[in-house]
N, C-alpha and C positions, 0 to 999 in steps of 0.2 A: 615529526613528533608523533609518538605512538598513543593510541587511545587508552581509555581506562581498562579495556579487556587485556591489553599487553601487560599491564602492571599486575592485574589479578592473577595472570597465569605465571608470572614470576615469583609471587609470593605463595603460590600453592604449596603445601607440604610435600616434602620428598617421600615417595612410596618406596618401601624397601624392595630392592630387586632380587634379594636372597631369600627363596622359598623355605630354606632350612632354618630360618631363625625361629627360635622358639618363643612362645607367649610366657611371660612371666607373671605370677601371681603370688602374693605374700602368704606366708603360714601365719595362722591367727591363733590356734588353739595350743595349749600347753601340751597335750597329748601328741601333737604332730611333731613338736620340738623333741619330746622324749623319745619317740620312735626313731627319729634322725640320730639322736645321741648314741642309740644302741646299735647303729648300722656301721658303715665305713667311715673311717677317719683318716685325714691326711694333714698333718701339722706343717706350717710354714713359719718363716721367721715373723710375719705380720699378723697371722691369724690361724685359727684352726678351722678346717673345712669338714663338716659331717655331711654324709650323703647317704640316701637310701633310695631304692627303687620301690615305687608305690605298687600295691596290688591293682590288678585291672579294675576291680569295683570300687576303688577308693575315690577316684577323682578322673577327670578328663584325661585321657592317656597322652594327649598331645601337649598338655600344660606342664610347665616347669614351675615348681613352687619353691620360693626362697624365704629364709627367715634370718634375723640378725640378733645376736646376744652379745651384751656387754655388762658383765657383772660389776659389783661394786669395787672389786679388785682394780679395776681400770682406774678408778679415781672418784671425783665428785660428779654430779649430773652433767656439768659442762663437758668433762672429758669423756663420760659415756656417750653423750650425745654426738660428739664430735667423731668418736670411733665408729658408731653407727652410721653417721652420714657418709664417712669415708668408705665404709664396706658397701654401703648401698650404691655409691657412685661407681666402685669398681665392679659390682655385680651388674649394674646396668650396662657397663661397657663390654664385659666379657661373656656374661651368660647368655644372651640371646643367640650368639652364634656358637659357643662352645658347650653349652649344657645338653644334656640328653632329655628329650620329652619323656614324661612319665616318672621323673625323678624329683625328690625333695632335697634341697640343700640348706644347710645352716652355716652361717660364717659367725665364728665366735672370736671376739676381739681378745687380744693379748695385752696384758699391762705394759705400758710404756710403748710398745712396738707398734701397735696399729696407729696410734695418733702421730708418733714421730717418724715412722718409716716413709720414704718418699713414695709419692703416688705410683710412679712408674713401676717401682719395686712391688707394690701390692698388686698391681695388674699382672705383673709376671708371676708373682706367687699364686695367684687364683689360676691362672692357665697351667701352671705346674701341678697344683693340687688337683684339679679337674683331671689332668692326665694320670696322676697317681691313683685316684679314686677308681677310674674306670679301666685301669690296667694297661694304658697306652703309653706308660713310662712312669718311673718312680714307684715307690713302694706304698701299698695301702694295707690298712689293718683292718 
């Protein structure tokens, strides 16, 4: 039988072994969202991705900032919140490994599509949209 120290070691949180994972922070101010809206865009079936490279003086260059938008076109408050929850979950899964440090990203929900689209498809959409925005595949505008 193992002592209490063995149990504590098993419960220790896993430390990421991937040094390339970006730190995520949320966008908070309207001006940050507006700047992203005027930059690069990549549409997918589930949402619209807006992305912009920040100026060196704006924020920590190693930081990735992300925001979420769901307008009233999505539906009532319940549907808007569900859409944003799904987009946050997709971003938590994909962005730490795929996003580029020094960039701001905004995920804009699409009516009916963001809430109804299968989660795996949303994850694939974000990967494809990031590739398009960064010019590694797909078209960016």
